[in-house]
Structure formats: structure tokens, C-alpha cells
N, C-alpha and C positions, 0 to 999 in steps of 0.2 A: 422501142420495145420494152425498155426497163420500166418506164412510167406506167403503162397499162398493166404490166405484171404486178408491180407494187400496189397499184390501186385495187386490183382484184384480190390480192393477198390480204390486204388490210381493210377490206370492205366490212363495215358493221351495219347490218340492217336489223329489222325487228326480230327476225329469227335468231340471228347470232347474238343479239343483245340479250334475249331471254336465256339463251344457252349459257352465256357468260354469267348471268345472274344465278342460274342453277348451279354452276360450278362454284360460284362464290358462296352460296348457301351451304353446299356440301362441305367446303373447306372451313367455313365458319363453325359448323358443328364439330368438325374434327379438331381444329385448333383450340376452340373454346373449351371443349370437353377435356382434352389432354392437358391444357394449361391449368384447369381447375383441379384435375386429379394430381398433377405435379405439385400444385400449391397446397392441396390437402395433405399430401405426403410430407412436404416440407414442414407443415404445421404440426403434424403428428410427431415427426422427428424432433421438432423443437420442444414439444411437451415431454418426449421421452428423455431428452438431454437433461431436463430439470430433475427427473427422477434419478438419473444415474449419478447425480451429485449428492444425493442424500441417502437415507436408510434404504437398504435393499433386502428383500425377503427371498430366500432361496429354499427350494423344495426339490423333491425327486419326483419327476413326472409332471403331470399337468393339473392334478387335483390335490388340494391341500389335505383333505381328509383321507385320501388314499395314499398319500406319501408316507414313506417309512425310511428314516435315516438312522444308521447305526451311530449312536451318540459317541461311542468310543473313538471314532475316526475324526471327530470334529476338533480334536486337539491341534490339528495342523493349521487351523485358522490363527493367524498371527495376532490379531487384535481382539479387544473385548467384543463379545457378541452375546446374543440371547438365544436360548433354545426354546422353540415353540412346540408345544404338544397340543393337539386339538382332536376331539372325538365327538361324533354325533351321539346325542342322547335324547331322552324324553323327560320333560319336566311336568310334574303334577303339583298344582297349587290352587287354592281357592275354588276347587271343583272343576278346574279346566286342565287339559293336557296339551302341551305344546312341544313340537320338535325343536331342539336347541343344539347349539354347539358349546361344549365345555372345553376350555383351553387353559393352559398354564404357560407362564412366562418366567423362565429361569435365567437371570443375568449371570454370565460367566466372566470372571476376572482372575487371571493367573491360575486357572484351573479350579477356582472356588465358585460355587453357585450360591446365589442369593435370590430370594423370592420376595417381592414387595407386597404381593396380595395374592390370596386372602391371608388372614391371620394364622389359621391352623388348618390341618388336613381335614377337619370335620366340618368345614364351612365352605360356602361358595360366595364369591363376590359377584352379585348380580348387577350387570351394567344398566345404564339408564334406558337404552332402547328396549331391552328385554323387560324391564320393569313396566314400561309403557305398554308393551304388547300384553303382558299378563293382566294389567289393569283394564285394558280395553276388552279382553276376552272374558274376564271374571266380574268386572264391575267394581272391584275393590283393589286397594293397594296391596303390594306384596307383604306377606306376613313375616314372622321371624324365622320360619323354616319352610323348606320345600322338599319334595320328594323327586329324586332324579334317578333314572335308570341308564347305566352305561355298559357297553360291551355285551348287550343282550341279557344282562343280569336283572335280578329283582330290584324294584325301586328301593332306594335308601334315603333316609331323612338327613338333611344337611341344614345347618344354621345359615342364615342369610347375613352376609356382611355388606357394608356399604359398597356402592359402585366404585371401581378403581379410579383413583385420581391421576395415576401416572401411566395409564394405558397409552401406548403409541397410537397416534392418529391413523396409522396405517390400517389398524384393525377396526371392525365395525363395533357399534355400541349395543349390539343385540346378542352378545355372548355372555355366558357365565364363566367365571374364572376360578380355577382350583389350584391346589399345590401339586407339583409333579408326583409327590409320594402317594397321593390319592390314586392316581392312575396305576402306579406300580403295584399298589396293594390290591386293586381290583383285578388286574390282569398283568402278570409278570412279563409276558412277551410283548403284547401290544402296548401296554402302558409304559414300558421302558423306552420304546423307540421314540425318536423325535420326528415330527412332521415337517418342521421348517427351521431355518436359521435366520435370524435377523441381525444384520451387520450395520454399523453406522455409516459405512461407505462401501461401494462395490468392491468385490474381491477380485484378485488376479484371475484372468480367464483360464489360465493353465490349472490353477488350484481348483477352480469351479468344475472344470472338466474331469480332473482326477477324483474329486469327491462325488461325481455323478449328479451334480446339482443343476438346477435351472432357475434363473431369476423369474420371480412371479410376474413381473411386468411384461415379460415376453409371452405369457400365456393368459394374461388377464385382459382387461379392457383395451389396453394399448396394443397388445398383440392382436386382438380381434380387429382393431381399427387398421393396423398395418396390413393385416391379411386382406381386409376388405378393400383397402386402397389398391393393393397389388392385384387383386382379382378384377377390380374395375378397370385398371390400366390394361390388363390382359384382354378384357372384353372390348375395350376401345381399339386396341391394336388389331384385334380380329375384325372389328367393324370397318377398318380401313379397306378391307377387300370389298365390302359391300359399297362403300363410298366410291371406290375406284370403279366398280361396275356401273354405278349410277352416272358418274362422269363420262365413262366410255359410251354409254347409251345415248346421253345427251349430245355428245360430239358426233357420234355416228349418224344420229338422226338429222342433226343440223347440216353436216357436211354432205350427207347423201342427198338431201333436198337441194342444197346449193348446186351440186354437180348436175342434178336433173334439170333445174330451172335455168342454169347458165350454160347449157349445152351449146347454144348459138354463139355465145361469147367465147367459149373454148375453141370452137371451130374457127372463129374469126382470128383469134390469137395464133392458131396453128397456120392459117393462111398468111399471117404476117411474118412467119418464120420461127415461131416458138416451137421448141422440141417437145415431144411427149413428156420427157423427164422434167422439163421446166414447168409445164402446165400442171403436172401431177404434184410437183413440189409446192406449187401455189396453195393447193388445198391442204397439204400437210402443214405448211407454214401457218395457214389460217387457223387450223386446229390448235397449233401450239400457241398462237397469239391469244385465242380464246382461253386456253388453259392459264396462261400467264396473267391475263386480266382478271379472270375469275379467282385464281389463287391469291393474287395480291389483295383484291377487295375482300375476299373471304377471310384471309389471315388478319387483316386489319379489324374487320367486324368481330371476329372471334376474340381477339385481345380486348376490344372495348366491352363486349358482352361479359367476358370473364371478370374484368375489373368492376363492371357495374354490379354484377351479382355479389361479389365480395363486399363491395361498399354498402349495398343495401341490406345484406343479410342481418346485421345487428338490429336494424330497424324493425324486423319482423320476428325478433326473438332468437335467432340462430347465433351461436357463439362464433366469434371471429377467430377461427383456427386455421384459416387458409393464408399461406404466405406465397403469393404468386411470384415464381421466378421468371427470368427472361425466357420467353418461349422459343428458344432457338430450334430445338428438336421438333416441336409440333409444326412450326412454320416451314422448316425444311422438309418435313414429311408431307405437308400439304402441297407444297410446290412440286416435289418429286412425284407424288401420286398423281396430281393433276396433269403434269407433263407426260408421264408414262402412259396413263389411261388415254389421254387425248391422242398421243402419237400412235398407239395401237388402234384406237377407234378410227383414226383418219386413214389407215392403210387401205381399207376397202373402197371408200370414195376416191382416194387418190388413184387406185388402179382403174376404177371406172372412168375417171377423167382421162387417164392415159389411153384407155381403149376407145374412148370417143374420138380422140384426135387421130388415132391410127386409121379408123374407117373413113369411108367417104360419106359426105352428106347425102341424105336420101333425096331422090329426085322429086321435085315439086312441080305440080302442074302449072303451066304458064297461063 
């Protein structure tokens, strides 16, 4: 009795073979996608770690120009730091008008402030990128003076200083730079406030929280990438329900046809002494065997596809930012999902097989 039961439970025919391939494809998509998302997350975290070891820009809120920090409270910062003030304005020169950002950088050391550029409050240090924009719009190089409007006031003329040579690489080259006293003179309230603080190394998290600051890297491009990766992972995890439904339908269809077409074999096994529970367990076992085969093949293919995409990405111009971890969780999820969906989908065919063996065979004409 054991051998016929085992042969029936492990029978692989064309129908069940295609079902196993279908399960394998679904598991490949799941494992490969989750592995790639985890690898991208690891790559973004690696890039973030590089930033956390260098200069860090802190602001209040998520927008540099909307940020406002009371400069009097910054004395709690223990090390040297720079106070950044930045305001939107309009520049007029050579017959063109451009929206610009005018900023100032005051280096603090033991409570004393020093400003490296520009030379005086009546001039602006126009950076290289902004000079290029002005030249492209007007067709001529920047002259010796420009008109700039700040805080909604009337345009005022300022002398043009050379581009700053000591500007931190963190800032774009499309800004104009002024001295902080220029802002204070134009608007005593808005001009005196600081928009950001630049520190040579990350500050203590408790101090950052007490000052109400936020690292710019968490709200900039890196923060956007981290949020996108987290959203992609959430979508993929939600997709597991769809994949589970597909696996369940494949197994239900295959097992249902197996039971319908093997009715005579089921009755033969029953006549040989097999109990309804034993015959029903045969088809549930076959569903689980299909799930195991499909999940094993799909997990292997998913890992290979993920590594293949990462390996060939630089050849088509994509940066290599993905660090693929060992896909323990995706593989475990694929196996668990395949087994659970197959077990549930096999219940109905199993009960049908049990009902077949309970009844009597239909009488056939002699």
C-alpha cells in the first residue's frame, strides 16, 4: 500500500510540471525584487555613512530658505561651526533678470565670527555657476555691478567680487554671497536669523533635538532615496498577497484536475484498503511538493537574476549603488508563502478526493 500511495503523491506530469514552473516564476519575482530592494537600501545606507563622517548641514524644517534659527541659541554647539544665512532674491544685470539665492557664511570660533567673502557689505561674490547663467542669458560676461532685490524691497546696486575660492563643496556654485550685516541692514528680523548651521562633524543627537534642528541629508536627495526604497519595499510586501493568490489558483487548478482525472485510481486505492484520510493527504502532500519544488527553483532563479542585474547595470550607465545582502528573509518569505498558499489551495481538492472514496462507484453497463 505504501508504494502506490508514495507514487501517487510524488507523480509529476505535464500539468503539475507547469504548475511548479508557475510557482517558480512567482517566487523568482518575489525573491529577486526584495533582494534588489534590500541591496539598494544597503547601498544608500553606505552612501549615507560617508556623509555622516564629514561636514553636516543642520536646519529647522525641511526647506533651507524657509528655515529660521535663533542665532543666540547656537552657542551651545561645542566646536567651531559656520552660520549660514540664505534668502531668495532677484538679480538684474546686462538687461536680464534672474531669480537667485543670496547667502552668507560666517565662521564661528570661540564666539567670534569671521567672514571670508565678500570683501565688504556693499559687494556680492558671484559664484562661477551663476556667472555662467548670466552670460548665457545676456550674451555677455558679468560686469562690475549688479542690481539685486531682497526681502521684497527695491533693487539695489552692489559691486561684483570674484567667485569665492573657499566655498564649501556642499553648496551649489549658482549662488551669490554677501556679508551677514547686509541682511541685517535690509531686514532686522529676517536678516538676523540663521537658516542653517554647518559643522565639521555630526553633532550629538540630543543636542540636535534640543536645538530643534534636522540634518539636511535626511531631507535631501539621500532622504528621498531612503523614502523611495522604503516605499518600494512596502509595495513589494503588499504584492506578496497577490503572488500568494496566484500560487493558490495554480495549485487549486492543478490539484482539482488531478482529482477529477484520477478518480478511478482513487477508488482502486480505496478498494486496496486506503482510508479516506490517507488518500486525501496524498493530494495535500502533492500540493506541498509542488510548492517546495517551485519555491526552491524560484528562489535560486531570483538570486541569479538579482546578481545578474547588478553586474550588468554599470555596462548600461547605471551607477553601482546596490550591495546585495544574503537573501535570507526573501527566500524564507517565498518558501513560507508558497507552502501556505498551496496548503490552503489543496484543501478543496483534498476534500473532493475524500468524498470520492466515501461514495460507491457508479454502476456501469455490462
